[in-house]
Each structure stands twice: as C-alpha cells, then as structure tokens.
N, C-alpha and C positions, 0 to 999 in steps of 0.2 A: 770412839773416844779413847784416848790414851789413858790407861790406868796408871795410878801412882806407882804399882809394882813395875811396870814396863819403862818408866821413865829412865832409870839409870841406864839401862841397855840401849834405849833410844838415844839419849844424849851422848853415849860413847861413839855413835856414828858421826858426830858433827866434827868437821874439820877444825882443827885449832886456830886456824888463821882466818876463819870466816868472818866476813864483815857484818855490819848491822842488817844489810839488805837481805843476805843470804840467811842469816839467823831467823829474821822475821819471816821469810818465805818457808823456812823449815818448820817454824812454830805453828804458822797457819795451816800447813799441809797437814800436821798432826793434831789440830784443834787445841792448841797450846796458847793462844792469844786472850782467852777469856779467863774464868775462875782459876785454871790451873797454871796461869802465866807466872805467879809467884813461886810456886814449886819448881817449874822449869827453870827459872833463873837461878834459884838455888843450887839445882843439879848442875848448871852449867858452870857455876862458880867453882864447884868441886873439880872441874877439869881445866881450870884457868881462864875461863871466859866470862868477863863481867860485861853481861848483855846490857845493864843500865848505863855504863860508862860509854859503851860503843853507841847507844841510842843518843845520849846527851851529845856526843861529839858529831854525831850526822846531823842533829838537830841545829847545832851551832853553825856547822858548815852550811846547811840549807839556808838558815836565816842570813848569814853574811851574803850568800848569792842573791837572795831576794832584795835585800837592802841596797846592794849594788845596783841591781836591775831597776830600783825604784828611785834612782837619783834624779831623774828629770820628771818625777810626779806620777802618780798612778790613780786610777779611779778609786773612789771611796764608798763605803757603805757604812750606815749607822744603824745598829741594832741595840736592843736591851733585852736582858734575860734574867730569869729568876726561877728558882725552884722553891716548892712549899713541902717540907717533910711532913707536916700534919696531915695534908691531903693526898701526899704521894704523887704530886701534880709538877709540870713545868709549864712555864709561859714564855714565848719570844715575841717581841714586839718590835715595830720599826721605830726609827728616830723621832716620829710624830706620836708614837703611842698606840699606832694601829695594831691590832692583834695579827699575827702571822702564824703562830702554832702554839697550840695547848693541848696536853693531853696527860696520860698517866704513865709514870715510868715502868718499863717492863723488867721481868726478872733478870734477863740477861745484859741489862744495861751495864756499859763498861765501868762507868763511875759511881753510878748511884748506889747508895746503901740505905736500906729502909730505915727511916726514923732519923737519918742523919741530915742536918740541914746544909752542912758544908758541902757533902757529897751531892746533894739535891742541887744547890747553886752551880757546882762546878759541872755537872751533867748538863743542867739547862745551858750553860754557856757552850758547852761542846756542840749542842744543838743549834745554836745561834751560828757558830763557826761553819757548820754543815750548811745551812741555809745560805749564808754569805757565799760559800763556794759554789753553790748552784747558781746564784745570782750572777757570780763572776763568770761561769761557763756559759750562761744564757747571754751574757754580754760580749762573748767570744774575745775576752781580754785575758792575757796570760797571767796577770799579776793584780792584786788589788789591796787596799788598805781597809781593814775592818775596824771601826771605832765601835767598841762594845761597853755598854754600861751595866754594871752589876751592883747588887746591893750588899754583898757579903765580902768584907775585907780579908776573910780568912781562906778564900779559895787560893789554890796553889797556881799562881800566874805562869810559872814555868811550864806546867802542864798544859795550860792553854796555848801558850806561845808555840808549843812543840805540835799541837794539833793544828793551829792555824797554819804554820809554815808546811806542813804535809799537804795543805789544801792550796798552796800557794797564796797565803793571805798574810800580809804584814798586820799585826796586832797592836792596837792602842787600847787600853783599859781604863775606864773611868769608874770609881766606885762612889756611888750615891747611897750613902747610909740613911736608913730610915730613922731619923732622929726628931722629925717634926711632924707630929700627928696632923696638923693642919695642911702640910703639903707632902703627902706620901709619895714615894717614886711611883712613877705611872706603870712601870713593869710589874708591880705587884697587884695592880687592881685585877679582880677576878679571882684571886686565890681562895677568896672566902665562899665562892659559888663556882667552883672549876667546871668547866665544859670541855669538849672536845672540839677542836678546830684543826682541820687537816691543812698542812702548808702546801699542799697541791692546789688549794683553791686561792692561794696569794699571788699576786703579780711580782714574782721575784725580780724579774727584769727591771721593774722601775725602782728597785731599792738602790742601784748604782748609779753614781754621779761622777761625770768625766770631768776632771781638772787637770791642770798642770801648775807647777810651781809658779810660773808666771802670770797665772790667772788669779793668784791670790785668793783662791777659795771659791772663785765665782763658778756656779753651775754651767756646764758646757753642753748639756744634753741637747 
C-alpha cells in the first residue's frame, strides 16, 4: 500500500496530460481507489490535475453515447434498494418485492460510512446497479435501462448515474418516501430482522425485459 509520505513523489510521475482512464489505471495500480483516493486527488491538484473534473467529463461523454445508442429502445430492469444504518445492512429486491440480495456492509465498502443513513442507501443502490449489470451481461445485451426505486431523497444521484453508465446502464431513479406507516416501501421489509441472502442464488437473467419504443412497454420476452 502506498503511504501518505510516498504520495507526493508518486504523483510527480503522472503525465500532466493524462486522461481519466490513464489516471484511474494509475490509481488502481497503486491501491489509491479506496480510502486514500481523497488524498491522492488533493496531491494531483497540486500539479494541476483535477481528477474529479476529468471523471465528470468522462461520465458525461459516456452517458451521451449510451443515450444515443438507446434511441430505438433498450431492455429494462426494475429493482429497489435500501440500506439500514442501524443494522449495518443492505437489501436489494426486484420490481415485485422479491429478495435478491441482503447482507452486511464490509469495511472496505466504497461508499458506506458506518452509522450514516445516506451512505448506507447510496451503497445499497450501487449494489443494485451491480446486479443489474450482471443481468444485462447474462442477457447478452450491450445496453439496458435500470429503473431503480430508493427511499432516501438525499442520495447523490450524480454518483449513481456515473456508476450505472460505467456498467452500460441508463438509470432512472424513483424515490418512494416512507411517509405512510400503513403502506411502507417494500424494499425496507426485513431490515428489522436482517438475514443474509446471496445474490448468486437469484435468477438474474429473469430480471431483464426486452421491449422497444414501438412496443409501448409490452413485455417481449
């Protein structure tokens, strides 16, 4: 692992005209994509490289390319996700409320911060995006649209869109606020008694629906 003292010397070796892909590969090679990523970005700014701006530009370009490719319609996936800071767990369900994945956040989770509800919901959402990417790959389709239901309006949607486009998913987010005790969002069910459910046990291929714009949303499986 790169130490804090080694970072300035290491950063000095980066090419000033490096693009986002080159910078990410450099960071991954030196284990700087996890907890040390913030420190690495600050060191890069000292030599005139704004990694965050490059990442955002790359994400916008990728999203534009995916949107253009989806002009004739793409397969769709419906998922719901929520985290629970109180129990340190996450839950991902399909569009009908079926359990797909439930477990405990690990220490090296990229977005989760223990005890923080927003980060728990954000991390749960990225896990749903990961599952959707697996479903897309199993269906052997180059692009899909993920309709994702969340319960927290404070999640950073820009982060989730960036994650989704990296997995070749167009992302639509619906916020289902838990404001009716008589009708709680289905994705939260089970947080009171968290269990472990491995996503490998789920039929991910069944999650994807093949439609086109001309089909007006009818299932074409």
